[in-house]
C-alpha positions in Angstrom: 19.2 -2.7 -11.2 18.4 0.8 -11.9 18.0 3.2 -8.7 15.1 4.9 -10.3 13.3 1.7 -11.1 14.2 0.3 -7.6 12.6 3.7 -6.2 9.6 3.4 -8.2 9.0 -0.1 -7.1 9.5 0.5 -3.5 7.2 3.5 -3.5 4.4 1.5 -5.3 4.7 -1.3 -2.8 4.3 1.2 0.2 1.3 2.8 -1.5 -0.2 -0.7 -2.2 0.4 -2.0 1.6 -1.2 1.7 2.8 -4.1 1.1 0.5 -4.7 -2.4 1.7 -4.4 -1.3 5.4 -6.7 1.5 5.2 -9.3 -0.7 3.4 -9.1 -3.3 6.0 -9.8 -0.9 8.7 -12.6 0.7 6.8 -14.3 -2.6 6.1 -13.6 -3.7 9.8 -15.4 -0.5 10.8 -18.4 -1.4 8.7 -18.7 -4.8 9.7 -18.7 -3.9 13.5 
């Protein structure tokens, strides 16, 4: 697998996880 492709996929995964985590915190703050 190309290192560039692997790097882009890894970065996309990190951004997705960060987005999900921040959205979850924001929703919990709105509920409570």
